[in-house]
OpenMM code with the backbone's topology and positions (N, CA, C; nanometers):
from openmm import Vec3, app, unit

residues = "MET GLN ASP PRO SER PRO ARG ALA GLY ASP ALA SER PRO ILE SER PRO LEU LEU ALA ASN VAL LEU LYS VAL GLY VAL VAL VAL VAL LEU VAL VAL LEU LEU TYR LEU ALA VAL GLY ARG PHE SER ALA ASN PRO THR ALA SER VAL ARG VAL ASP VAL THR ILE ALA SER THR GLY SER ASN TRP THR VAL THR PHE THR GLY VAL PRO GLY GLY LYS LEU PRO SER GLY MET PHE VAL LEU LEU ARG ASP ALA SER GLY THR ILE THR VAL PRO ARG THR SER LEU GLU ASN LEU THR ALA GLY ASN TRP ALA ALA THR PHE VAL LEU TYR GLU LYS THR ASN PRO ALA ALA PRO ASP VAL GLN ALA ASN ASP ARG LEU LEU ILE ASP ARG SER ALA HIS PRO SER GLY THR ARG ILE GLU ILE SER ASP ALA ARG SER ILE LEU ALA MET ASP THR LEU LYS".split()
positions = [
    Vec3(15.8253, -4.8091, -4.5642),
    Vec3(15.8289, -4.7902, -4.4232),
    Vec3(15.9742, -4.7813, -4.3782),
    Vec3(16.0003, -4.7004, -4.2782),
    Vec3(16.1372, -4.6810, -4.2318),
    Vec3(16.1700, -4.7798, -4.1223),
    Vec3(16.2956, -4.8137, -4.1192),
    Vec3(16.3443, -4.9059, -4.0155),
    Vec3(16.3825, -4.8239, -3.8933),
    Vec3(16.3156, -4.8383, -3.7769),
    Vec3(16.3453, -4.7579, -3.6590),
    Vec3(16.4745, -4.7967, -3.5891),
    Vec3(16.5346, -4.9036, -3.6227),
    Vec3(16.6573, -4.9435, -3.5542),
    Vec3(16.7741, -4.8603, -3.6041),
    Vec3(16.8656, -4.8164, -3.5103),
    Vec3(16.9798, -4.7348, -3.5523),
    Vec3(17.0765, -4.8144, -3.6359),
    Vec3(17.1361, -4.7453, -3.7287),
    Vec3(17.2361, -4.8083, -3.8131),
    Vec3(17.3726, -4.7757, -3.7572),
    Vec3(17.4704, -4.8408, -3.8032),
    Vec3(17.6058, -4.8240, -3.7511),
    Vec3(17.6576, -4.6819, -3.7728),
    Vec3(17.6278, -4.6147, -3.8793),
    Vec3(17.6775, -4.4808, -3.9083),
    Vec3(17.5866, -4.3686, -3.8583),
    Vec3(17.4731, -4.3976, -3.7963),
    Vec3(17.3762, -4.2977, -3.7541),
    Vec3(17.3831, -4.2647, -3.6055),
    Vec3(17.4897, -4.2934, -3.5392),
    Vec3(17.4984, -4.2690, -3.3946),
    Vec3(17.4920, -4.1190, -3.3666),
    Vec3(17.4026, -4.0781, -3.2782),
    Vec3(17.3854, -3.9373, -3.2428),
    Vec3(17.4929, -3.8985, -3.1420),
    Vec3(17.5544, -3.7789, -3.1557),
    Vec3(17.6607, -3.7392, -3.0642),
    Vec3(17.6081, -3.7072, -2.9234),
    Vec3(17.4767, -3.6758, -2.9086),
    Vec3(17.4182, -3.6439, -2.7784),
    Vec3(17.2969, -3.7326, -2.7591),
    Vec3(17.2898, -3.7913, -2.6425),
    Vec3(17.1757, -3.8774, -2.6148),
    Vec3(17.0509, -3.7915, -2.5995),
    Vec3(16.9356, -3.8455, -2.6268),
    Vec3(16.8109, -3.7689, -2.6129),
    Vec3(16.7901, -3.7175, -2.4693),
    Vec3(16.8294, -3.7913, -2.3708),
    Vec3(16.8146, -3.7474, -2.2316),
    Vec3(16.9016, -3.6249, -2.2053),
    Vec3(17.0267, -3.6284, -2.2495),
    Vec3(17.1167, -3.5149, -2.2301),
    Vec3(17.0665, -3.3923, -2.3066),
    Vec3(17.0129, -3.4104, -2.4241),
    Vec3(16.9590, -3.2991, -2.5029),
    Vec3(16.8427, -3.2325, -2.4293),
    Vec3(16.7558, -3.3108, -2.3692),
    Vec3(16.6425, -3.2546, -2.2936),
    Vec3(16.6906, -3.1815, -2.1693),
    Vec3(16.7905, -3.2348, -2.1003),
    Vec3(16.8451, -3.1688, -1.9817),
    Vec3(16.9059, -3.0344, -2.0216),
    Vec3(16.9777, -3.0294, -2.1327),
    Vec3(17.0359, -2.9035, -2.1796),
    Vec3(16.9284, -2.8019, -2.2162),
    Vec3(16.8217, -2.8448, -2.2802),
    Vec3(16.7119, -2.7541, -2.3154),
    Vec3(16.6493, -2.6937, -2.1897),
    Vec3(16.6230, -2.7780, -2.0914),
    Vec3(16.5638, -2.7291, -1.9662),
    Vec3(16.6613, -2.6327, -1.8973),
    Vec3(16.7904, -2.6637, -1.8967),
    Vec3(16.8908, -2.5771, -1.8347),
    Vec3(16.8966, -2.4400, -1.9004),
    Vec3(16.8898, -2.4359, -2.0335),
    Vec3(16.8918, -2.3088, -2.1055),
    Vec3(16.7680, -2.2264, -2.0704),
    Vec3(16.6523, -2.2908, -2.0642),
    Vec3(16.5293, -2.2192, -2.0292),
    Vec3(16.5392, -2.1634, -1.8873),
    Vec3(16.5917, -2.2403, -1.7935),
    Vec3(16.6057, -2.1935, -1.6549),
    Vec3(16.6991, -2.0724, -1.6494),
    Vec3(16.8104, -2.0772, -1.7189),
    Vec3(16.9046, -1.9651, -1.7201),
    Vec3(16.8381, -1.8405, -1.7793),
    Vec3(16.7631, -1.8540, -1.8871),
    Vec3(16.6947, -1.7405, -1.9479),
    Vec3(16.5893, -1.6808, -1.8534),
    Vec3(16.5171, -1.7660, -1.7828),
    Vec3(16.4169, -1.7165, -1.6871),
    Vec3(16.4850, -1.6397, -1.5746),
    Vec3(16.5966, -1.6895, -1.5237),
    Vec3(16.6697, -1.6207, -1.4166),
    Vec3(16.7202, -1.4854, -1.4661),
    Vec3(16.7759, -1.4786, -1.5844),
    Vec3(16.8234, -1.3513, -1.6405),
    Vec3(16.7084, -1.2526, -1.6596),
    Vec3(16.5947, -1.2998, -1.7075),
    Vec3(16.4787, -1.2129, -1.7232),
    Vec3(16.4313, -1.1607, -1.5879),
    Vec3(16.4277, -1.2477, -1.4878),
    Vec3(16.3878, -1.2065, -1.3526),
    Vec3(16.4815, -1.0982, -1.2989),
    Vec3(16.6120, -1.1166, -1.3164),
    Vec3(16.7083, -1.0173, -1.2683),
    Vec3(16.6933, -0.8848, -1.3425),
    Vec3(16.6715, -0.8900, -1.4727),
    Vec3(16.6578, -0.7677, -1.5506),
    Vec3(16.5309, -0.6915, -1.5113),
    Vec3(16.4208, -0.7591, -1.4981),
    Vec3(16.2949, -0.6939, -1.4615),
    Vec3(16.3014, -0.6451, -1.3171),
    Vec3(16.3584, -0.7225, -1.2286),
    Vec3(16.3701, -0.6831, -1.0881),
    Vec3(16.4546, -0.5587, -1.0704),
    Vec3(16.5523, -0.5422, -1.1534),
    Vec3(16.6398, -0.4246, -1.1432),
    Vec3(16.5634, -0.2960, -1.1721),
    Vec3(16.4712, -0.3008, -1.2681),
    Vec3(16.3973, -0.1811, -1.3059),
    Vec3(16.2758, -0.1548, -1.2171),
    Vec3(16.2229, -0.2572, -1.1547),
    Vec3(16.1027, -0.2370, -1.0752),
    Vec3(16.1316, -0.2222, -0.9259),
    Vec3(16.2568, -0.2356, -0.8858),
    Vec3(16.2907, -0.2223, -0.7442),
    Vec3(16.2682, -0.0789, -0.6991),
    Vec3(16.2394, -0.0612, -0.5720),
    Vec3(16.2208, 0.0727, -0.5179),
    Vec3(16.3509, 0.1498, -0.5297),
    Vec3(16.3462, 0.2697, -0.5849),
    Vec3(16.4696, 0.3475, -0.5971),
    Vec3(16.5169, 0.3937, -0.4590),
    Vec3(16.6471, 0.4085, -0.4466),
    Vec3(16.7009, 0.4591, -0.3212),
    Vec3(16.6730, 0.6088, -0.3126),
    Vec3(16.6661, 0.6577, -0.1928),
    Vec3(16.6406, 0.7998, -0.1737),
    Vec3(16.7528, 0.8801, -0.2380),
    Vec3(16.7153, 0.9801, -0.3142),
    Vec3(16.8172, 1.0601, -0.3810),
    Vec3(16.8787, 1.1596, -0.2825),
    Vec3(17.0047, 1.1846, -0.3024),
    Vec3(17.0759, 1.2814, -0.2202),
    Vec3(17.0551, 1.4177, -0.2827),
    Vec3(17.0244, 1.5158, -0.2024),
    Vec3(17.0008, 1.6502, -0.2531),
    Vec3(17.0923, 1.7482, -0.1837),
    Vec3(17.1196, 1.8542, -0.2551),
    Vec3(17.1889, 1.9694, -0.1994),
    Vec3(17.0919, 2.0856, -0.2109),
    Vec3(17.0702, 2.1562, -0.1021),
    Vec3(16.9811, 2.2719, -0.1038),
    Vec3(17.0640, 2.3991, -0.1125),
    Vec3(17.0180, 2.4915, -0.1965),
    Vec3(17.0883, 2.6187, -0.2152),
    Vec3(16.9880, 2.7330, -0.2166),
    Vec3(17.0380, 2.8518, -0.1862),
    Vec3(16.9611, 2.9744, -0.2070),
    Vec3(17.0412, 3.0616, -0.3022),
    Vec3(16.9703, 3.1392, -0.3813),
    Vec3(17.0361, 3.2260, -0.4799),
    Vec3(16.9946, 3.3694, -0.4523),
    Vec3(17.0941, 3.4564, -0.4458),
    Vec3(17.0673, 3.5991, -0.4238),
    Vec3(17.1565, 3.6801, -0.5163),
    Vec3(17.1086, 3.7978, -0.5502),
    Vec3(17.1875, 3.8901, -0.6292),
    Vec3(17.2523, 3.9890, -0.5327),
    Vec3(17.3867, 3.9903, -0.5294),
    Vec3(17.4595, 4.0803, -0.4390),
    Vec3(17.5644, 4.1563, -0.5191),
    Vec3(17.5421, 4.2849, -0.5352),
    Vec3(17.6365, 4.3654, -0.6120),
    Vec3(17.6436, 4.3182, -0.7554),
    Vec3(17.7646, 4.2905, -0.8028),
    Vec3(17.7821, 4.2469, -0.9414),
    Vec3(17.7855, 4.0948, -0.9534),
    Vec3(17.7522, 4.0252, -0.8454),
    Vec3(17.7578, 3.8788, -0.8449),
    Vec3(17.6253, 3.8165, -0.8051),
    Vec3(17.6099, 3.6913, -0.8450),
    Vec3(17.5089, 3.6044, -0.7877),
    Vec3(17.5763, 3.5342, -0.6707),
    Vec3(17.5065, 3.5155, -0.5617),
    Vec3(17.5595, 3.4384, -0.4497),
    Vec3(17.4722, 3.3149, -0.4342),
    Vec3(17.5330, 3.1998, -0.4560),
    Vec3(17.4640, 3.0718, -0.4391),
    Vec3(17.5154, 3.0128, -0.3084),
    Vec3(17.4304, 3.0103, -0.2064),
    Vec3(17.4698, 2.9637, -0.0738),
    Vec3(17.4170, 2.8236, -0.0512),
    Vec3(17.5052, 2.7348, -0.0108),
    Vec3(17.4649, 2.5985, 0.0232),
    Vec3(17.3943, 2.6033, 0.1585),
    Vec3(17.2696, 2.5570, 0.1636),
    Vec3(17.1947, 2.5568, 0.2899),
    Vec3(17.1797, 2.4164, 0.3470),
    Vec3(17.1921, 2.3166, 0.2639),
    Vec3(17.1844, 2.1779, 0.3092),
    Vec3(17.2738, 2.0910, 0.2233),
    Vec3(17.3737, 2.0306, 0.2858),
    Vec3(17.4689, 1.9464, 0.2129),
    Vec3(17.4874, 1.8169, 0.2911),
    Vec3(17.4722, 1.7004, 0.2277),
    Vec3(17.4975, 1.5758, 0.2994),
    Vec3(17.6441, 1.5686, 0.3412),
    Vec3(17.6703, 1.5094, 0.4549),
    Vec3(17.8079, 1.5002, 0.5047),
    Vec3(17.8984, 1.4211, 0.4122),
    Vec3(18.0249, 1.4549, 0.4164),
    Vec3(18.1251, 1.3806, 0.3406),
    Vec3(18.1417, 1.4216, 0.1959),
    Vec3(18.0738, 1.5242, 0.1511),
    Vec3(18.0890, 1.5705, 0.0127),
    Vec3(18.2091, 1.6647, 0.0059),
    Vec3(18.3134, 1.6203, -0.0598),
    Vec3(18.4352, 1.7008, -0.0725),
    Vec3(18.4272, 1.7927, -0.1935),
    Vec3(18.4954, 1.9072, -0.1890),
    Vec3(18.4965, 1.9972, -0.3049),
    Vec3(18.5503, 1.9305, -0.4316),
    Vec3(18.6379, 1.8335, -0.4165),
    Vec3(18.6917, 1.7639, -0.5337),
    Vec3(18.5888, 1.6696, -0.5961),
    Vec3(18.4844, 1.6346, -0.5207),
    Vec3(18.3836, 1.5413, -0.5702),
    Vec3(18.2497, 1.6051, -0.6032),
    Vec3(18.2428, 1.7373, -0.5956),
    Vec3(18.1206, 1.8084, -0.6337),
    Vec3(18.1531, 1.9017, -0.7497),
    Vec3(18.0589, 1.9152, -0.8413),
    Vec3(18.0847, 1.9858, -0.9664),
    Vec3(17.9751, 2.0877, -0.9956),
    Vec3(18.0132, 2.1915, -1.0692),
    Vec3(17.9201, 2.2950, -1.1139),
    Vec3(17.9242, 2.2985, -1.2666),
    Vec3(17.8068, 2.3119, -1.3261),
    Vec3(17.7946, 2.3312, -1.4694),
    Vec3(17.6951, 2.4447, -1.4892),
    Vec3(17.7263, 2.5383, -1.5764),
    Vec3(17.6365, 2.6501, -1.6055),
    Vec3(17.5962, 2.6465, -1.7523),
    Vec3(17.4667, 2.6743, -1.7767),
    Vec3(17.4119, 2.6836, -1.9125),
    Vec3(17.3424, 2.8180, -1.9264),
    Vec3(17.3567, 2.8801, -2.0433),
    Vec3(17.2838, 3.0051, -2.0642),
    Vec3(17.1365, 2.9733, -2.0895),
    Vec3(17.0569, 3.0756, -2.1086),
    Vec3(16.9121, 3.0573, -2.1222),
    Vec3(16.8741, 2.9695, -2.2417),
    Vec3(16.9605, 2.9639, -2.3441),
    Vec3(16.9308, 2.8802, -2.4609),
    Vec3(16.9805, 2.7367, -2.4443),
    Vec3(17.0478, 2.7072, -2.3319),
    Vec3(17.0943, 2.5709, -2.3054),
    Vec3(17.2400, 2.5461, -2.3392),
    Vec3(17.3080, 2.6459, -2.3945),
    Vec3(17.4491, 2.6308, -2.4285),
    Vec3(17.5329, 2.6312, -2.3004),
    Vec3(17.6262, 2.5378, -2.2908),
    Vec3(17.7121, 2.5291, -2.1725),
    Vec3(17.8106, 2.6449, -2.1735),
    Vec3(17.8080, 2.7252, -2.0679),
    Vec3(17.8993, 2.8391, -2.0569),
    Vec3(18.0145, 2.8102, -1.9612),
    Vec3(17.9905, 2.7225, -1.8639),
    Vec3(18.0978, 2.6725, -1.7763),
    Vec3(18.0829, 2.5211, -1.7751),
    Vec3(18.1806, 2.4493, -1.8331),
    Vec3(18.1699, 2.3037, -1.8331),
    Vec3(18.1810, 2.2491, -1.6909),
    Vec3(18.1444, 2.1244, -1.6749),
    Vec3(18.1471, 2.0590, -1.5441),
    Vec3(18.2844, 2.0768, -1.4800),
    Vec3(18.2866, 2.1518, -1.3702),
    Vec3(18.4120, 2.1881, -1.3029),
    Vec3(18.3967, 2.1598, -1.1545),
    Vec3(18.4972, 2.0969, -1.0935),
    Vec3(18.4887, 2.0662, -0.9502),
    Vec3(18.4971, 2.1950, -0.8693),
    Vec3(18.4345, 2.1943, -0.7526),
    Vec3(18.4376, 2.3120, -0.6658),
    Vec3(18.5810, 2.3501, -0.6307),
    Vec3(18.6673, 2.2496, -0.6123),
    Vec3(18.8056, 2.2808, -0.5744),
    Vec3(18.8800, 2.3579, -0.6823),
    Vec3(18.8316, 2.3532, -0.8060),
    Vec3(18.8960, 2.4264, -0.9156),
    Vec3(18.8328, 2.5623, -0.9425),
    Vec3(18.7305, 2.5968, -0.8663),
    Vec3(18.6671, 2.7283, -0.8819),
    Vec3(18.7333, 2.8247, -0.7843),
    Vec3(18.8542, 2.8640, -0.8195),
    Vec3(18.9391, 2.9465, -0.7334),
    Vec3(18.9544, 3.0864, -0.7913),
    Vec3(19.0131, 3.1746, -0.7110),
    Vec3(19.0411, 3.3105, -0.7589),
    Vec3(19.1345, 3.3057, -0.8793),
    Vec3(19.2268, 3.2111, -0.8813),
    Vec3(19.3187, 3.1972, -0.9937),
    Vec3(19.2497, 3.1571, -1.1231),
    Vec3(19.1347, 3.0916, -1.1133),
    Vec3(19.0593, 3.0494, -1.2323),
    Vec3(18.9402, 3.1400, -1.2620),
    Vec3(18.9264, 3.2486, -1.1863),
    Vec3(18.8121, 3.3386, -1.2037),
    Vec3(18.7983, 3.3860, -1.3479),
    Vec3(18.9067, 3.4239, -1.4118),
    Vec3(18.9010, 3.4785, -1.5478),
    Vec3(18.8507, 3.3754, -1.6488),
    Vec3(18.8661, 3.2480, -1.6192),
    Vec3(18.8207, 3.1441, -1.7121),
    Vec3(18.6730, 3.1101, -1.6935),
    Vec3(18.6241, 3.1138, -1.5680),
    Vec3(18.4874, 3.0689, -1.5413),
    Vec3(18.3947, 3.1772, -1.4872),
    Vec3(18.4516, 3.2785, -1.4240),
    Vec3(18.3760, 3.3816, -1.3529),
    Vec3(18.2869, 3.3207, -1.2446),
    Vec3(18.3409, 3.2143, -1.1819),
    Vec3(18.2757, 3.1469, -1.0702),
    Vec3(18.3819, 3.1208, -0.9644),
    Vec3(18.3473, 3.1469, -0.8384),
    Vec3(18.4408, 3.1278, -0.7275),
    Vec3(18.3720, 3.0504, -0.6162),
    Vec3(18.4386, 2.9468, -0.5647),
    Vec3(18.3871, 2.8713, -0.4498),
    Vec3(18.4540, 2.9238, -0.3238),
    Vec3(18.3726, 2.9643, -0.2253),
    Vec3(18.4241, 3.0139, -0.0972),
    Vec3(18.3774, 2.9238, 0.0159),
    Vec3(18.4722, 2.8767, 0.0970),
    Vec3(18.4396, 2.7966, 0.2150),
    Vec3(18.4229, 2.8901, 0.3338),
    Vec3(18.3221, 2.8632, 0.4163),
    Vec3(18.3058, 2.9433, 0.5380),
    Vec3(18.3976, 2.8936, 0.6484),
    Vec3(18.4323, 2.7655, 0.6436),
    Vec3(18.5224, 2.7077, 0.7430),
    Vec3(18.6347, 2.6344, 0.6692),
    Vec3(18.7452, 2.7022, 0.6399),
    Vec3(18.8536, 2.6389, 0.5633),
    Vec3(18.9134, 2.5157, 0.6320),
    Vec3(18.8954, 2.5027, 0.7629),
    Vec3(18.9500, 2.3861, 0.8332),
    Vec3(18.8691, 2.2595, 0.8045),
    Vec3(18.7440, 2.2739, 0.7662),
    Vec3(18.6593, 2.1578, 0.7358),
    Vec3(18.6854, 2.1126, 0.5927),
    Vec3(18.7167, 1.9843, 0.5721),
    Vec3(18.7494, 1.9396, 0.4367),
    Vec3(18.6285, 1.9282, 0.3442),
    Vec3(18.5092, 1.9052, 0.4003),
    Vec3(18.3932, 1.8827, 0.3146),
    Vec3(18.3137, 2.0109, 0.2919),
    Vec3(18.2266, 2.0052, 0.1927),
    Vec3(18.1381, 2.1174, 0.1625),
    Vec3(18.0330, 2.1231, 0.2730),
    Vec3(18.0099, 2.2424, 0.3253),
    Vec3(17.9174, 2.2567, 0.4375),
    Vec3(17.8151, 2.3660, 0.4106),
    Vec3(17.7112, 2.3656, 0.4941),
    Vec3(17.6118, 2.4732, 0.4868),
    Vec3(17.6837, 2.6060, 0.5061),
    Vec3(17.6397, 2.7053, 0.4353),
    Vec3(17.6931, 2.8418, 0.4320),
    Vec3(17.8157, 2.8586, 0.3436),
    Vec3(17.8735, 2.7511, 0.2904),
    Vec3(17.9724, 2.7676, 0.1838),
    Vec3(17.8963, 2.8291, 0.0668),
    Vec3(17.9687, 2.8969, -0.0225),
    Vec3(17.8958, 2.9641, -0.1296),
    Vec3(17.9746, 2.9707, -0.2588),
    Vec3(17.9005, 2.9965, -0.3637),
    Vec3(17.9561, 3.0233, -0.4958),
    Vec3(17.9271, 3.1684, -0.5295),
    Vec3(18.0269, 3.2386, -0.5775),
    Vec3(18.0077, 3.3734, -0.6308),
    Vec3(18.0158, 3.3607, -0.7821),
    Vec3(17.9139, 3.4104, -0.8501),
    Vec3(17.9042, 3.3979, -0.9952),
    Vec3(17.8846, 3.5370, -1.0538),
    Vec3(17.9709, 3.5755, -1.1458),
    Vec3(17.9654, 3.7083, -1.2067),
    Vec3(17.8361, 3.7243, -1.2863),
    Vec3(17.7587, 3.8295, -1.2541),
    Vec3(17.6292, 3.8515, -1.3182),
    Vec3(17.6414, 3.8953, -1.4632),
    Vec3(17.7476, 3.9680, -1.4983),
    Vec3(17.7598, 4.0103, -1.6382),
    Vec3(17.7993, 3.8921, -1.7273),
    Vec3(17.8801, 3.8003, -1.6773),
    Vec3(17.9188, 3.6826, -1.7554),
    Vec3(17.8072, 3.5785, -1.7582),
    Vec3(17.7282, 3.5736, -1.6510),
    Vec3(17.6213, 3.4737, -1.6381),
    Vec3(17.4932, 3.5461, -1.5957),
    Vec3(17.4214, 3.6038, -1.6925),
    Vec3(17.3046, 3.6872, -1.6605),
    Vec3(17.1849, 3.6053, -1.6113),
    Vec3(17.0810, 3.6775, -1.5741),
    Vec3(16.9565, 3.6153, -1.5294),
    Vec3(16.9081, 3.5164, -1.6351),
    Vec3(16.8617, 3.4028, -1.5893),
    Vec3(16.8180, 3.2968, -1.6807),
    Vec3(16.9202, 3.1865, -1.6962),
    Vec3(17.0421, 3.2092, -1.6476),
    Vec3(17.1452, 3.1059, -1.6524),
    Vec3(17.1049, 2.9918, -1.5591),
    Vec3(17.1207, 2.8669, -1.6070),
    Vec3(17.0886, 2.7481, -1.5264),
    Vec3(17.2157, 2.6962, -1.4605),
    Vec3(17.2057, 2.6631, -1.3306),
    Vec3(17.3181, 2.6052, -1.2581),
    Vec3(17.2822, 2.4615, -1.2209),
    Vec3(17.3778, 2.3712, -1.2433),
    Vec3(17.3637, 2.2316, -1.2030),
    Vec3(17.4788, 2.1994, -1.1089),
    Vec3(17.4456, 2.1442, -0.9948),
    Vec3(17.5463, 2.0991, -0.8991),
    Vec3(17.5334, 1.9480, -0.8924),
    Vec3(17.6452, 1.8787, -0.9126),
    Vec3(17.6412, 1.7330, -0.9204),
    Vec3(17.7586, 1.6710, -0.8465),
    Vec3(17.7508, 1.5387, -0.8314),
    Vec3(17.8654, 1.4625, -0.7853),
    Vec3(17.8968, 1.3617, -0.8954),
    Vec3(17.9733, 1.2599, -0.8656),
    Vec3(18.0129, 1.1656, -0.9696),
    Vec3(17.8950, 1.0830, -1.0205),
    Vec3(17.7861, 1.0709, -0.9407),
    Vec3(17.6767, 0.9829, -0.9774),
    Vec3(17.5486, 1.0517, -1.0220),
    Vec3(17.5220, 1.1726, -0.9736),
    Vec3(17.3926, 1.2315, -1.0044),
    Vec3(17.3937, 1.3834, -0.9890),
    Vec3(17.2886, 1.4443, -1.0403),
    Vec3(17.2689, 1.5879, -1.0221),
    Vec3(17.2064, 1.6076, -0.8845),
    Vec3(17.2686, 1.6910, -0.8042),
    Vec3(17.2249, 1.7138, -0.6662),
    Vec3(17.1332, 1.8343, -0.6542),
    Vec3(17.1491, 1.9327, -0.7421),
    Vec3(17.0657, 2.0531, -0.7385),
    Vec3(17.0661, 2.1169, -0.8768),
    Vec3(16.9517, 2.1742, -0.9132),
    Vec3(16.9384, 2.2512, -1.0378),
    Vec3(16.8539, 2.3736, -1.0044),
    Vec3(16.8949, 2.4867, -1.0572),
    Vec3(16.8175, 2.6080, -1.0337),
    Vec3(16.8523, 2.7098, -1.1424),
    Vec3(16.7777, 2.8176, -1.1437),
    Vec3(16.7988, 2.9256, -1.2407),
    Vec3(16.8429, 3.0509, -1.1654),
    Vec3(16.9451, 3.1171, -1.2162),
    Vec3(16.9892, 3.2426, -1.1570),
    Vec3(16.8894, 3.3501, -1.1953),
    Vec3(16.8245, 3.4093, -1.0949),
    Vec3(16.7244, 3.5149, -1.1208),
    Vec3(16.7060, 3.6001, -0.9985),
] * unit.nanometer
topology = app.Topology()
chain = topology.addChain("A")
for resn in residues:
    res = topology.addResidue(resn, chain)
    for name in ("N", "CA", "C"):
        topology.addAtom(name, app.Element.getBySymbol(name[0]), res)
């Protein structure tokens, strides 16, 4: 039979009460972390911001006209990416402010403002896209730093 009395060399570094308090504390912390993780995924998503565009074929270009743009979107913070029909990127993600006449030879895309005095992108601003460089079936993605705002096919 074992002697239940503690011996001089058997002193435990943590009392049984403190050990139980630590166990309960760890369980509480894990439950809180699980609650936060699950709550993050099940929360109602915020309304997504969209940009509305129309696409027309005019002469040797596609004309992508912005018809609805949320306020405060600057050309430096909005981007265009083009993919051919097979999904290969033909114009990498490029800000609207860099789609200039000087860069036409590199991208064959031009951003035109209808009101140069307004700093933000507005309705009726447009993109001119060369049809021979970017034929029918090319996919256009317009995005900002956080999300894709519009996707469409040139046709």
